[in-house]
N, C-alpha and C positions, 0 to 999 in steps of 0.2 A: 756165375755167382745164381744168375737166372734161374738157372737148371736146379740149383740146390733150393733155391726157395718152392720152386714148382714142386719136387719131388718132396720136401718137408708140406706142402700145402695138401696136397695130394692122399700122405702117407697120414693128414694129422684127421683129416676128413673121413676116413676110411677106420682111423681107431680109436677117435672121441669118444663111442659109445665103447667101447669095450677099458678105456679107463676111467670111464664114468662109473661102468662097474666096479673096476679097485676103489674106486677113489670119488670124491668129490672133483669132477675135471673141466677145465675149459672150455667156452664156446668158440667155435669158429674162427682161425685166427686173422691177421691182415692179410692180404698180398705176400708181403714180404717177413714173416716171423722174426719180430725182436732178436731174439735170443741168439739164433743162428748167425746174424751178423753183430750184433753189439754182445759177442760171450758176458760182458759186464752185466748187462741188463739180467742175465739170468740168476731167479731169489733161491728158486730150490729144484733139483731134480730126484727124480722119483723113474726106479726101474722096475718094467714090468716084463717078466718072462712069455714070449710066444704059447706058451702051453698052458698058461692059466688064462689065456684069455677062453670065453664062449667060442663053442663049435663053428658057428656062425660070423662071429669074428674073426676069430683065426684065418677063415676062408678068405676074408674082404683082405685081409692084411697080407695074405700070402697071396691074392693076383693082385695088388699090388706092387707090394714086391717085384714080379715076376715081369712087370712092366717098367720098370727103375731100370737103365743102363747101370752097367757095371760102374761109369765115371761118377754117372751121378749117387750113387751108394759110396764112392771113396771120398767124392767132396763131402755130401756127408756125416761122415764119420770125421773124416780129418779135422774139419769144424765142430764140432764134438768136445776133440782133443784139445781145441781151444779155450773151454768153458770149466775152471775149475771144479764147480758143485755135479756136473756130469761125470768127471773123469773121477770123481770123489765115490758116487752113488753107484759107479761101474766096479770099481774096486771095492769098494763095501760089498761086492757079490761074486769076486774074484773073477771079473769079467774087464773088459774094456771095451774099444770104440769098434774094434772089429767085430763085436758082435752083436751093435743096434743094427734095425734091419728098417726102423721107423721111429720119428719122432711127434711131439705134439709141445707145441707153446701157447702160453696163455697169454694176455696184456699183463698178468699179473705177475710175470717173470716166474713163472712154474715151468719145468720142463719135464716132460714124459716121453721117457727113452722106452719104447721094445726094444725087448733082445732075443736074441734066439739063444737056445739054451746048450745048441752045442755048433761050433763052426767045423 
């Protein structure tokens, strides 16, 4: 779980600016993102496709993803599957947790999922 939190924090730090470009988004989270450990703490979930990110942020996300182990990514996706709001937001886009490459959680319980458009 510690690796999952580290991956989520790393992903968040790199995509916070990208998400802010899409909507009003959270500041840096606490070391253990609350939503990934307590699925009921998630209030809303938003999906942003990687291709819609500005090019410089897309490069940063790609770099973070390249440094994330397959096991950490698998654990992250399993955690996302336990969050009803995330599952619903992904399904609305015709996606599932397998499309998620990064996440961001703010203290208000707003979850942002960065998804790859083609798996």
